[in-house]
C-alpha positions as a Markdown table, in Angstrom:
| # | Residue | x | y | z |
|---|---|---|---|---|
| 1 | Met | -68.8 | -111.7 | 219.1 |
| 2 | Ile | -68.7 | -111.4 | 215.2 |
| 3 | Asn | -72.0 | -110.5 | 213.6 |
| 4 | Lys | -72.5 | -113.3 | 210.9 |
| 5 | Asn | -74.2 | -110.7 | 208.8 |
| 6 | Ser | -71.4 | -108.2 | 209.0 |
| 7 | Ala | -70.1 | -108.9 | 205.5 |
| 8 | Met | -73.5 | -108.7 | 204.0 |
| 9 | Ser | -74.6 | -105.4 | 202.5 |
| 10 | Val | -77.9 | -103.7 | 203.4 |
| 11 | Lys | -79.1 | -104.3 | 199.8 |
| 12 | Gln | -78.4 | -108.0 | 200.1 |
| 13 | Tyr | -80.2 | -108.2 | 203.5 |
| 14 | Ile | -83.2 | -106.5 | 202.0 |
| 15 | Gln | -83.3 | -108.9 | 199.1 |
| 16 | Glu | -82.9 | -112.0 | 201.3 |
| 17 | Asn | -85.6 | -110.7 | 203.7 |
| 18 | Lys | -88.1 | -109.0 | 201.3 |
| 19 | Asp | -90.8 | -111.6 | 201.7 |
| 20 | Lys | -90.6 | -111.2 | 205.5 |
| 21 | Phe | -90.7 | -107.4 | 205.1 |
| 22 | Ile | -93.8 | -107.6 | 203.0 |
| 23 | Asn | -95.6 | -110.0 | 205.2 |
| 24 | Glu | -95.0 | -107.9 | 208.2 |
| 25 | Leu | -96.5 | -104.9 | 206.5 |
| 26 | Leu | -99.5 | -107.0 | 205.5 |
| 27 | Asp | -100.0 | -107.9 | 209.2 |
| 28 | Leu | -99.9 | -104.1 | 210.1 |
| 29 | Leu | -102.4 | -103.3 | 207.3 |
| 30 | Arg | -104.8 | -105.9 | 208.7 |
| 31 | Ile | -105.3 | -103.6 | 211.7 |
| 32 | Pro | -108.1 | -101.1 | 211.0 |
| 33 | Ser | -106.6 | -98.2 | 212.8 |
| 34 | Val | -109.1 | -95.5 | 211.8 |
| 35 | Ser | -108.5 | -92.6 | 214.2 |
| 36 | Ala | -111.6 | -90.6 | 213.0 |
| 37 | Asp | -114.1 | -93.3 | 214.1 |
| 38 | Thr | -114.2 | -94.2 | 217.8 |
| 39 | Lys | -115.5 | -97.7 | 217.1 |
| 40 | Phe | -111.9 | -98.5 | 215.9 |
| 41 | Lys | -110.3 | -97.3 | 219.1 |
| 42 | Ala | -109.1 | -100.7 | 220.2 |
| 43 | Glu | -107.7 | -101.4 | 216.8 |
| 44 | Val | -105.8 | -97.9 | 216.8 |
| 45 | Leu | -104.2 | -98.9 | 220.1 |
| 46 | Lys | -103.4 | -102.3 | 218.7 |
| 47 | Ala | -101.5 | -100.7 | 215.8 |
| 48 | Ala | -99.5 | -98.7 | 218.3 |
| 49 | Asp | -98.5 | -101.9 | 220.1 |
| 50 | Phe | -97.5 | -103.4 | 216.8 |
| 51 | Val | -95.2 | -100.4 | 216.1 |
| 52 | Lys | -93.6 | -100.6 | 219.5 |
| 53 | Glu | -92.9 | -104.3 | 219.2 |
| 54 | Ser | -91.6 | -103.9 | 215.6 |
| 55 | Leu | -89.1 | -101.3 | 216.9 |
| 56 | Ile | -87.9 | -103.6 | 219.6 |
| 57 | Thr | -87.5 | -106.5 | 217.2 |
| 58 | Ala | -85.6 | -104.4 | 214.7 |
| 59 | Gly | -83.0 | -103.4 | 217.4 |
| 60 | Ala | -84.2 | -100.3 | 219.3 |
| 61 | Asp | -82.6 | -99.9 | 222.7 |
| 62 | Lys | -85.7 | -98.2 | 223.9 |
| 63 | Ala | -89.3 | -98.2 | 222.6 |
| 64 | Glu | -92.3 | -97.1 | 224.5 |
| 65 | Ile | -96.0 | -96.0 | 224.2 |
| 66 | Cys | -96.3 | -92.4 | 225.2 |
| 67 | Glu | -99.8 | -91.4 | 226.3 |
| 68 | Thr | -101.5 | -88.3 | 225.1 |
| 69 | Ala | -104.9 | -86.7 | 225.6 |
| 70 | Gly | -105.8 | -88.8 | 222.5 |
| 71 | Tyr | -104.1 | -91.7 | 220.8 |
| 72 | Pro | -100.6 | -92.5 | 221.9 |
| 73 | Ile | -97.3 | -91.7 | 220.3 |
| 74 | Val | -94.8 | -94.5 | 219.8 |
| 75 | Tyr | -91.3 | -93.4 | 220.6 |
| 76 | Gly | -88.1 | -95.5 | 220.0 |
| 77 | Glu | -84.4 | -95.0 | 219.7 |
| 78 | Lys | -81.0 | -96.5 | 219.0 |
| 79 | Met | -78.0 | -94.3 | 220.0 |
| 80 | Val | -74.8 | -95.7 | 218.6 |
| 81 | Asp | -72.3 | -92.8 | 218.7 |
| 82 | Pro | -72.7 | -89.4 | 220.6 |
| 83 | Ser | -70.5 | -87.7 | 217.9 |
| 84 | Ala | -72.6 | -89.1 | 215.0 |
| 85 | Pro | -75.6 | -87.2 | 213.5 |
| 86 | Thr | -79.0 | -88.0 | 214.9 |
| 87 | Val | -82.0 | -88.7 | 212.6 |
| 88 | Leu | -85.5 | -88.3 | 213.9 |
| 89 | Val | -88.1 | -90.3 | 211.9 |
| 90 | Tyr | -91.7 | -89.3 | 211.9 |
| 91 | Gly | -94.8 | -91.3 | 210.6 |
| 92 | His | -98.3 | -92.1 | 211.5 |
| 93 | Tyr | -100.0 | -95.5 | 212.2 |
| 94 | Asp | -103.6 | -94.2 | 211.9 |
| 95 | Val | -105.4 | -94.4 | 208.6 |
| 96 | Gln | -108.3 | -92.7 | 206.9 |
| 97 | Pro | -111.8 | -94.2 | 207.1 |
| 98 | Ala | -112.3 | -96.8 | 204.3 |
| 99 | Asp | -115.8 | -95.8 | 203.4 |
| 100 | Pro | -117.4 | -96.3 | 200.9 |
| 101 | Tyr | -116.6 | -100.0 | 201.3 |
| 102 | Glu | -118.6 | -101.1 | 198.3 |
| 103 | Leu | -116.3 | -99.2 | 196.0 |
| 104 | Trp | -113.3 | -101.3 | 197.0 |
| 105 | Asp | -112.4 | -104.2 | 194.7 |
| 106 | Ser | -111.2 | -106.2 | 197.8 |
| 107 | Pro | -111.8 | -105.6 | 201.5 |
| 108 | Pro | -109.8 | -102.6 | 202.7 |
| 109 | Phe | -108.3 | -104.3 | 205.7 |
| 110 | Glu | -107.6 | -107.6 | 204.0 |
| 111 | Pro | -104.5 | -106.6 | 202.0 |
| 112 | Val | -103.9 | -108.3 | 198.6 |
| 113 | Ile | -101.0 | -107.9 | 196.1 |
| 114 | Lys | -102.0 | -107.5 | 192.5 |
| 115 | Asn | -100.1 | -106.6 | 189.4 |
| 116 | Thr | -101.1 | -103.3 | 187.7 |
| 117 | Thr | -99.9 | -101.4 | 184.7 |
| 118 | Leu | -97.9 | -98.9 | 186.8 |
| 119 | His | -96.8 | -101.7 | 189.3 |
| 120 | Pro | -96.0 | -104.8 | 187.2 |
| 121 | Glu | -94.1 | -106.2 | 190.2 |
| 122 | Gly | -97.2 | -106.0 | 192.3 |
| 123 | Ala | -98.9 | -103.4 | 194.5 |
| 124 | Ile | -100.4 | -103.8 | 197.9 |
| 125 | Phe | -104.1 | -102.9 | 198.0 |
| 126 | Ala | -105.2 | -101.9 | 201.5 |
| 127 | Arg | -106.2 | -98.8 | 203.4 |
| 128 | Gly | -103.0 | -97.3 | 204.8 |
| 129 | Ser | -100.7 | -99.1 | 202.4 |
| 130 | Ala | -99.3 | -95.8 | 201.1 |
| 131 | Asp | -100.6 | -93.4 | 203.7 |
| 132 | Asp | -98.7 | -94.0 | 205.8 |
| 133 | Lys | -98.2 | -97.5 | 207.1 |
| 134 | Gly | -96.2 | -98.7 | 204.1 |
| 135 | Gln | -94.1 | -95.6 | 204.1 |
| 136 | Phe | -93.2 | -95.3 | 207.7 |
| 137 | Tyr | -92.7 | -99.1 | 208.0 |
| 138 | Met | -89.9 | -98.7 | 205.4 |
| 139 | His | -88.0 | -96.9 | 208.1 |
| 140 | Ile | -88.2 | -99.6 | 210.6 |
| 141 | Lys | -87.2 | -102.1 | 208.0 |
| 142 | Ala | -84.2 | -100.0 | 207.0 |
| 143 | Phe | -83.3 | -99.6 | 210.6 |
| 144 | Glu | -83.4 | -103.4 | 210.9 |
| 145 | Ala | -81.3 | -103.9 | 207.8 |
| 146 | Met | -78.6 | -101.5 | 209.0 |
| 147 | Met | -78.6 | -103.1 | 212.5 |
| 148 | Lys | -78.3 | -106.7 | 211.2 |
| 149 | Thr | -75.4 | -105.8 | 208.8 |
| 150 | Gly | -73.6 | -103.5 | 211.2 |
| 151 | Gly | -74.4 | -100.5 | 208.9 |
| 152 | Leu | -76.2 | -98.1 | 211.3 |
| 153 | Ala | -74.0 | -94.9 | 210.7 |
| 154 | Cys | -76.2 | -92.5 | 212.7 |
| 155 | Asn | -78.2 | -92.4 | 215.9 |
| 156 | Val | -81.9 | -92.8 | 215.2 |
| 157 | Lys | -85.1 | -91.8 | 216.9 |
| 158 | Phe | -88.7 | -92.8 | 216.0 |
| 159 | Met | -91.8 | -90.8 | 216.7 |
| 160 | Ile | -94.8 | -92.5 | 215.2 |
| 161 | Glu | -98.2 | -91.0 | 216.0 |
| 162 | Gly | -101.8 | -92.1 | 215.8 |
| 163 | Glu | -103.7 | -88.9 | 215.1 |
| 164 | Glu | -102.3 | -87.4 | 211.8 |
| 165 | Glu | -105.6 | -88.2 | 209.9 |
| 166 | Val | -107.5 | -86.2 | 212.5 |
| 167 | Gly | -105.2 | -83.2 | 212.7 |
| 168 | Ser | -102.4 | -84.2 | 215.1 |
| 169 | Ser | -104.1 | -82.2 | 217.8 |
| 170 | Asn | -101.9 | -83.6 | 220.6 |
| 171 | Leu | -98.6 | -83.7 | 218.7 |
| 172 | Glu | -97.7 | -80.1 | 219.3 |
| 173 | Thr | -98.0 | -80.5 | 223.1 |
| 174 | Phe | -95.8 | -83.6 | 222.9 |
| 175 | Val | -93.1 | -82.0 | 220.9 |
| 176 | Lys | -93.0 | -78.9 | 223.0 |
| 177 | Glu | -92.7 | -81.0 | 226.2 |
| 178 | Asn | -90.0 | -83.3 | 224.8 |
| 179 | Lys | -87.7 | -81.1 | 222.8 |
| 180 | Ala | -84.6 | -82.6 | 224.5 |
| 181 | Leu | -85.8 | -86.1 | 223.8 |
| 182 | Leu | -86.5 | -85.3 | 220.2 |
| 183 | Lys | -83.4 | -83.3 | 219.5 |
| 184 | Ala | -82.0 | -84.3 | 216.1 |
| 185 | Asp | -79.7 | -83.2 | 213.3 |
| 186 | Ala | -82.1 | -84.3 | 210.6 |
| 187 | Val | -85.8 | -85.2 | 210.5 |
| 188 | Leu | -86.9 | -87.8 | 208.0 |
| 189 | Ile | -90.6 | -88.1 | 206.8 |
| 190 | Ser | -92.0 | -90.4 | 204.2 |
| 191 | Asp | -95.6 | -89.4 | 203.8 |
| 192 | Thr | -95.4 | -87.8 | 200.4 |
| 193 | His | -95.1 | -89.1 | 196.9 |
| 194 | Met | -92.5 | -88.9 | 194.1 |
| 195 | Ile | -93.2 | -88.0 | 190.5 |
| 196 | Ser | -92.4 | -91.6 | 189.4 |
| 197 | Leu | -89.7 | -94.3 | 189.8 |
| 198 | Asp | -88.3 | -92.9 | 186.5 |
| 199 | His | -88.3 | -89.4 | 187.9 |
| 200 | Pro | -87.5 | -89.6 | 191.6 |
| 201 | Ser | -88.3 | -86.3 | 193.5 |
| 202 | Val | -88.1 | -84.9 | 197.0 |
| 203 | Thr | -91.0 | -82.7 | 198.3 |
| 204 | Val | -89.8 | -79.2 | 199.4 |
| 205 | Gly | -93.2 | -77.6 | 200.0 |
| 206 | Leu | -96.5 | -78.6 | 201.5 |
| 207 | Arg | -99.7 | -76.7 | 201.7 |
| 208 | Gly | -101.5 | -76.0 | 205.0 |
| 209 | Leu | -105.0 | -76.9 | 205.9 |
| 210 | Ala | -108.2 | -75.3 | 207.4 |
| 211 | Tyr | -111.0 | -77.7 | 207.8 |
| 212 | Met | -114.5 | -76.5 | 208.6 |
| 213 | Glu | -118.0 | -77.9 | 209.1 |
| 214 | Val | -121.1 | -75.9 | 208.5 |
| 215 | Glu | -124.7 | -76.3 | 209.6 |
| 216 | Val | -127.7 | -74.4 | 208.1 |
| 217 | Thr | -131.0 | -74.6 | 209.9 |
| 218 | Gly | -134.4 | -73.5 | 208.5 |
| 219 | Pro | -137.7 | -74.7 | 209.9 |
| 220 | Asn | -137.7 | -76.5 | 213.3 |
| 221 | Lys | -138.5 | -79.8 | 211.7 |
| 222 | Asp | -138.7 | -81.6 | 208.3 |
| 223 | Leu | -141.7 | -80.4 | 206.3 |
| 224 | His | -143.8 | -81.7 | 203.4 |
| 225 | Ser | -142.3 | -80.1 | 200.4 |
| 226 | Gly | -145.7 | -79.7 | 198.7 |
| 227 | Thr | -147.4 | -78.1 | 201.6 |
| 228 | Phe | -144.5 | -75.8 | 202.6 |
| 229 | Gly | -142.3 | -75.6 | 199.5 |
| 230 | Gly | -142.0 | -72.1 | 198.2 |
| 231 | Ala | -143.1 | -70.6 | 201.5 |
| 232 | Val | -140.3 | -71.7 | 203.7 |
| 233 | Ala | -136.5 | -71.5 | 203.0 |
| 234 | Asn | -135.0 | -74.9 | 202.1 |
| 235 | Pro | -131.7 | -75.2 | 204.0 |
| 236 | Leu | -130.2 | -77.4 | 201.3 |
| 237 | Asn | -131.0 | -74.9 | 198.6 |
| 238 | Val | -129.6 | -72.0 | 200.7 |
| 239 | Leu | -126.4 | -74.0 | 201.6 |
| 240 | Cys | -125.8 | -74.7 | 197.9 |
| 241 | Arg | -126.1 | -71.1 | 197.0 |
| 242 | Met | -123.8 | -70.0 | 199.8 |
| 243 | Ile | -121.1 | -72.6 | 198.8 |
| 244 | Ala | -121.3 | -71.6 | 195.2 |
| 245 | Ser | -120.6 | -68.0 | 196.1 |
| 246 | Leu | -117.3 | -68.9 | 197.8 |
| 247 | Gln | -115.5 | -69.0 | 194.4 |
| 248 | Asp | -115.9 | -66.8 | 191.4 |
| 249 | Glu | -115.9 | -67.8 | 187.7 |
| 250 | Gln | -112.2 | -67.5 | 187.6 |
| 251 | Gly | -111.7 | -70.0 | 190.4 |
| 252 | Arg | -110.7 | -67.4 | 192.9 |
| 253 | Ile | -111.9 | -67.7 | 196.5 |
| 254 | Thr | -114.2 | -64.8 | 197.4 |
| 255 | Ile | -113.7 | -64.7 | 201.1 |
| 256 | Pro | -112.5 | -61.1 | 202.0 |
| 257 | Gly | -108.8 | -61.1 | 203.1 |
| 258 | Phe | -108.2 | -64.7 | 202.0 |
| 259 | Tyr | -105.3 | -63.7 | 199.6 |
| 260 | Asp | -103.8 | -60.9 | 201.7 |
| 261 | Lys | -100.8 | -62.9 | 202.8 |
| 262 | Val | -100.5 | -65.3 | 199.9 |
| 263 | Glu | -96.9 | -65.4 | 198.5 |
| 264 | Glu | -96.7 | -64.4 | 194.9 |
| 265 | Leu | -93.9 | -66.3 | 193.4 |
| 266 | Ser | -91.6 | -64.9 | 190.7 |
| 267 | Ala | -92.0 | -65.9 | 187.0 |
| 268 | Ala | -88.6 | -67.5 | 187.1 |
| 269 | Tyr | -89.6 | -69.7 | 190.1 |
| 270 | Arg | -92.8 | -70.7 | 188.4 |
| 271 | Glu | -91.0 | -71.5 | 185.2 |
| 272 | Glu | -88.5 | -73.8 | 187.1 |
| 273 | Leu | -91.4 | -75.4 | 189.0 |
| 274 | Asn | -93.1 | -76.3 | 185.6 |
| 275 | Lys | -90.0 | -78.1 | 184.4 |
| 276 | Ala | -91.0 | -81.1 | 186.4 |
| 277 | Pro | -92.1 | -84.0 | 184.1 |
| 278 | Phe | -95.8 | -83.7 | 183.8 |
| 279 | Asp | -98.2 | -85.0 | 181.0 |
| 280 | Glu | -101.4 | -83.1 | 181.1 |
| 281 | Glu | -103.2 | -85.4 | 178.7 |
| 282 | Ala | -102.2 | -88.5 | 180.6 |
| 283 | Tyr | -103.3 | -86.8 | 183.9 |
| 284 | Arg | -106.8 | -86.1 | 182.4 |
| 285 | Arg | -107.0 | -89.6 | 180.9 |
| 286 | Lys | -106.1 | -91.2 | 184.3 |
| 287 | Leu | -108.9 | -89.2 | 186.0 |
| 288 | Asp | -111.4 | -89.6 | 183.1 |
| 289 | Val | -111.9 | -85.9 | 182.9 |
| 290 | Val | -112.3 | -83.9 | 179.6 |
| 291 | Glu | -110.3 | -80.9 | 181.1 |
| 292 | Thr | -108.6 | -79.7 | 184.3 |
| 293 | Ser | -110.1 | -76.9 | 186.2 |
| 294 | Gly | -108.9 | -74.4 | 188.8 |
| 295 | Glu | -107.7 | -70.8 | 189.4 |
| 296 | Ala | -107.3 | -69.0 | 186.1 |
| 297 | Gly | -103.8 | -68.1 | 185.1 |
| 298 | Tyr | -102.0 | -71.1 | 186.7 |
| 299 | Thr | -100.9 | -74.5 | 185.4 |
| 300 | Thr | -102.0 | -77.7 | 187.0 |
| 301 | Ile | -98.7 | -78.0 | 188.8 |
| 302 | Glu | -99.1 | -74.6 | 190.2 |
| 303 | Arg | -102.6 | -75.0 | 191.2 |
| 304 | Thr | -101.8 | -78.1 | 193.3 |
| 305 | Gly | -98.5 | -76.9 | 194.7 |
| 306 | Ile | -98.4 | -73.1 | 195.2 |
| 307 | Arg | -101.9 | -71.9 | 195.2 |
| 308 | Pro | -104.6 | -72.0 | 197.9 |
| 309 | Thr | -107.9 | -73.8 | 197.3 |
| 310 | Leu | -111.3 | -74.3 | 198.7 |
| 311 | Asp | -113.3 | -77.6 | 198.3 |
| 312 | Val | -116.4 | -79.2 | 199.5 |
| 313 | Asn | -115.6 | -82.6 | 201.0 |
| 314 | Gly | -119.1 | -83.6 | 201.9 |
| 315 | Ile | -122.7 | -82.2 | 201.8 |
| 316 | Trp | -125.8 | -83.8 | 203.2 |
| 317 | Gly | -129.3 | -83.3 | 204.6 |
| 318 | Gly | -132.8 | -84.3 | 204.0 |
| 319 | Tyr | -133.7 | -87.7 | 202.5 |
| 320 | Thr | -131.0 | -89.8 | 200.8 |
| 321 | Gly | -132.4 | -93.3 | 201.1 |
| 322 | Glu | -133.9 | -95.5 | 198.3 |
| 323 | Gly | -136.9 | -94.2 | 196.4 |
| 324 | Ala | -138.6 | -90.8 | 196.9 |
| 325 | Lys | -139.5 | -88.8 | 200.0 |
| 326 | Thr | -140.9 | -85.3 | 199.3 |
| 327 | Val | -139.3 | -83.6 | 202.3 |
| 328 | Leu | -138.2 | -80.0 | 202.9 |
| 329 | Pro | -135.3 | -80.7 | 205.4 |
| 330 | Ser | -134.8 | -78.8 | 208.6 |
| 331 | Lys | -131.1 | -78.9 | 208.4 |
| 332 | Ala | -128.3 | -79.1 | 205.8 |
| 333 | Tyr | -124.6 | -79.7 | 206.5 |
| 334 | Ala | -121.3 | -79.5 | 204.6 |
| 335 | Lys | -117.7 | -80.1 | 205.3 |
| 336 | Ile | -115.3 | -77.7 | 203.6 |
| 337 | Ser | -111.5 | -77.7 | 203.5 |
| 338 | Met | -109.1 | -75.0 | 202.4 |
| 339 | Arg | -105.5 | -75.8 | 201.4 |
| 340 | Leu | -103.2 | -72.9 | 202.3 |
| 341 | Val | -99.8 | -71.7 | 201.1 |
| 342 | Pro | -96.9 | -70.0 | 202.9 |
| 343 | Asn | -97.8 | -67.0 | 205.1 |
| 344 | Gln | -101.4 | -68.1 | 205.5 |
| 345 | Asp | -102.3 | -69.0 | 209.1 |
| 346 | Phe | -105.0 | -71.6 | 209.4 |
| 347 | Ser | -106.4 | -69.9 | 212.5 |
| 348 | Glu | -106.8 | -66.6 | 210.7 |
| 349 | Ile | -108.3 | -68.3 | 207.6 |
| 350 | Ser | -110.8 | -70.2 | 209.7 |
| 351 | Asp | -111.9 | -67.0 | 211.3 |
| 352 | Leu | -112.2 | -65.2 | 208.0 |
| 353 | Phe | -114.2 | -68.1 | 206.7 |
| 354 | Glu | -116.6 | -68.2 | 209.6 |
| 355 | Lys | -117.3 | -64.4 | 209.4 |
| 356 | His | -117.8 | -64.5 | 205.7 |
| 357 | Phe | -120.0 | -67.6 | 205.6 |
| 358 | Lys | -122.3 | -66.3 | 208.2 |
| 359 | Ser | -122.6 | -63.0 | 206.3 |
| 360 | Leu | -123.9 | -65.0 | 203.3 |
| 361 | Ala | -126.9 | -66.4 | 205.1 |
| 362 | Pro | -130.3 | -64.9 | 204.4 |
| 363 | Ala | -132.5 | -64.1 | 207.5 |
| 364 | Ser | -134.6 | -67.1 | 206.8 |
| 365 | Val | -132.0 | -69.6 | 208.1 |
| 366 | Lys | -129.5 | -69.8 | 211.0 |
| 367 | Val | -125.8 | -70.8 | 210.5 |
| 368 | Lys | -123.3 | -72.5 | 212.6 |
| 369 | Val | -119.6 | -72.9 | 211.7 |
| 370 | Lys | -117.4 | -75.4 | 213.4 |
| 371 | Pro | -113.6 | -75.4 | 212.8 |
| 372 | His | -112.3 | -79.0 | 212.9 |
| 373 | His | -108.6 | -78.9 | 212.5 |
| 374 | Gly | -105.8 | -77.2 | 210.6 |
| 375 | Gly | -102.1 | -77.1 | 209.9 |
| 376 | His | -99.6 | -74.6 | 208.7 |
| 377 | Pro | -98.0 | -74.7 | 205.2 |
| 378 | Ala | -94.2 | -75.3 | 205.0 |
| 379 | Val | -91.3 | -74.9 | 202.6 |
| 380 | Val | -88.0 | -76.6 | 203.3 |
| 381 | Ser | -84.5 | -75.7 | 202.3 |
| 382 | Thr | -82.7 | -77.6 | 199.6 |
| 383 | Asp | -79.3 | -76.3 | 200.9 |
| 384 | Ser | -78.8 | -78.5 | 204.0 |
| 385 | Lys | -76.6 | -81.5 | 204.8 |
| 386 | Ala | -79.7 | -83.6 | 205.1 |
| 387 | Tyr | -81.1 | -82.6 | 201.8 |
| 388 | Arg | -77.7 | -83.4 | 200.1 |
| 389 | Ala | -77.7 | -86.8 | 201.8 |
| 390 | Ala | -81.2 | -87.4 | 200.4 |
| 391 | Glu | -80.0 | -86.4 | 196.9 |
| 392 | Ala | -77.0 | -88.7 | 197.2 |
| 393 | Ala | -79.0 | -91.7 | 198.4 |
| 394 | Ile | -81.6 | -91.2 | 195.6 |
| 395 | Met | -78.9 | -90.9 | 193.0 |
| 396 | Glu | -77.2 | -94.1 | 194.3 |
| 397 | Val | -80.4 | -96.1 | 194.1 |
| 398 | Phe | -82.2 | -94.6 | 191.1 |
| 399 | Gly | -79.2 | -93.3 | 189.1 |
| 400 | Lys | -80.9 | -89.9 | 188.7 |
| 401 | Lys | -80.8 | -86.6 | 190.5 |
| 402 | Ala | -83.9 | -86.0 | 192.6 |
| 403 | Ile | -86.3 | -83.3 | 191.4 |
| 404 | Pro | -87.5 | -80.7 | 194.1 |
| 405 | Thr | -91.3 | -80.5 | 194.0 |
| 406 | Arg | -94.1 | -78.8 | 195.9 |
| 407 | Glu | -97.0 | -81.1 | 196.9 |
| 408 | Gly | -100.6 | -80.2 | 197.6 |
| 409 | Gly | -101.2 | -82.2 | 200.7 |
| 410 | Ser | -100.7 | -81.2 | 204.3 |
| 411 | Ile | -98.5 | -82.5 | 207.0 |
| 412 | Pro | -99.0 | -80.4 | 210.1 |
| 413 | Ile | -95.8 | -81.8 | 211.8 |
| 414 | Thr | -93.6 | -80.2 | 209.2 |
| 415 | Ser | -93.9 | -76.6 | 210.2 |
| 416 | Leu | -94.0 | -77.7 | 213.9 |
| 417 | Phe | -90.6 | -79.3 | 213.5 |
| 418 | Gln | -89.3 | -76.2 | 211.9 |
| 419 | Lys | -90.6 | -73.9 | 214.7 |
| 420 | Glu | -89.9 | -76.1 | 217.8 |
| 421 | Leu | -86.9 | -78.2 | 216.9 |
| 422 | Gly | -85.3 | -75.8 | 214.4 |
| 423 | Val | -84.9 | -78.4 | 211.7 |
| 424 | Asp | -86.1 | -78.6 | 208.1 |
| 425 | Pro | -87.6 | -82.0 | 207.6 |
| 426 | Ile | -86.6 | -84.0 | 204.6 |
| 427 | Leu | -89.9 | -85.1 | 202.9 |
| 428 | Met | -88.7 | -88.2 | 201.1 |
| 429 | Gly | -91.7 | -90.2 | 200.1 |
| 430 | Phe | -91.9 | -93.2 | 197.7 |
| 431 | Gly | -95.6 | -93.3 | 196.9 |
| 432 | Leu | -97.1 | -92.2 | 193.6 |
| 433 | Asp | -100.0 | -89.8 | 193.1 |
| 434 | Thr | -101.9 | -92.7 | 191.5 |
| 435 | Asp | -101.9 | -94.7 | 194.7 |
| 436 | Asp | -105.5 | -93.6 | 195.5 |
| 437 | Ile | -104.7 | -92.5 | 199.1 |
| 438 | His | -107.9 | -91.4 | 201.0 |
| 439 | Ser | -109.8 | -93.2 | 198.2 |
| 440 | Pro | -111.2 | -96.7 | 197.6 |
| 441 | Asn | -108.5 | -99.2 | 196.4 |
| 442 | Glu | -105.6 | -97.4 | 198.0 |
| 443 | His | -102.4 | -99.2 | 197.0 |
| 444 | Tyr | -98.6 | -99.1 | 197.3 |
| 445 | Gly | -96.1 | -100.6 | 194.9 |
| 446 | Val | -93.9 | -103.5 | 196.2 |
| 447 | Lys | -91.0 | -102.2 | 194.3 |
| 448 | Asn | -91.5 | -98.7 | 195.8 |
| 449 | Tyr | -91.6 | -100.2 | 199.3 |
| 450 | Leu | -88.3 | -102.1 | 198.8 |
| 451 | Leu | -86.6 | -99.3 | 197.0 |
| 452 | Gly | -87.6 | -97.0 | 199.7 |
| 453 | Ile | -86.0 | -99.2 | 202.4 |
| 454 | Glu | -82.8 | -99.3 | 200.5 |
| 455 | Thr | -82.7 | -95.5 | 199.9 |
| 456 | Ile | -83.5 | -94.7 | 203.5 |
| 457 | Ala | -80.5 | -96.9 | 204.7 |
| 458 | Leu | -78.3 | -95.0 | 202.2 |
| 459 | Phe | -79.5 | -91.7 | 203.6 |
| 460 | Phe | -78.0 | -92.5 | 206.9 |
| 461 | Lys | -74.7 | -93.4 | 205.3 |
| 462 | His | -74.5 | -90.2 | 203.3 |
| 463 | Leu | -75.6 | -88.0 | 206.2 |
| 464 | Lys | -72.7 | -89.4 | 208.2 |
| 465 | Glu | -70.3 | -88.6 | 205.3 |
| 466 | Gln | -71.5 | -84.9 | 205.0 |
């Protein structure tokens, strides 16, 4: 039987179906699949079902929900030619919590499309629009476009998980137990950003992560700050002093042994890294800050791409309600994350942090340290068939050569793929660093979404031709 779309190009198919592609993504974004909050459990499972059905509709021969000790992994595949390359697509259907809701201009799970200065063709505002629903769904739509036009040049496998935002704790087990199932010649991930549509880029390095929670306890109950203030240690005061001591005035982390394995890159490499287009003044203006801040001796690009960091992600304790309550709290808490660079192991760093943080505590308080999750840093090769295919696809769509960049975020699966599958993933994201991921008003450009679909389809074509 002749495929009526066989003469249609993938680009034509995308153009003719762009409204459908957008509306399907909006339906996915309406599902509040927040993996960090158990009250959304049913919605997370609903999102997994949505992904499975989308794969089947797009043309997968096989799509299934694979149970784990946590949220399930959706696996799908289409094998067209045993002699053709196989591409494994990774993404995640879970999203970050949307709190604080009051800072959103529109409800986070009621997606709307609005024109912005950076997105005159419109941007989709919703939690998960850029991280990562909008980006992994591009792959399903590219797959559909290739299937409908007879243009699927490679075999394709999909592995879409539901726990990336909480550390992918069950993913390693799944990968190790399913190496034959996941075997591929190339791994494709869209969970990163590019410099801009005018300066397309491919991420070749990601930082790792060690995420900690600390608890400082003073008296056995909250006390009146007038009666007991000055006589009993205030856990909040102590915690603040302990945290402040974790970095010196030069922005360096003071944990003993923290930098022992940090890779010191050559001056030539650093110079090449800083050739990427970057406007420091525009960067500050965008964030409404007078100056940038970080480890002395490094540029902003270097600080966010090749240097480790330590940041407080949250701190609380005592009374935070309306009005005044003169209380000396019994407990104080903080969540602290450390971004890591090649050669730093998150388990080792977590142990170093715990030992040092406890050593900072005066005898007047007790300290607990709880590691949450972590991930290894990764650097990928720019000398592979898959990377050349990505370059060729970007050149064909954008008319410019892709710029290799290092990104400050963490994707734990990247180093896992390298170790267990022996493949360097291609980190070909289409978001922008202005998309407000993990923040209120997260958004993703409609043009980015559609161009991403087109580029992904061309990646398959160019990989087959390598």
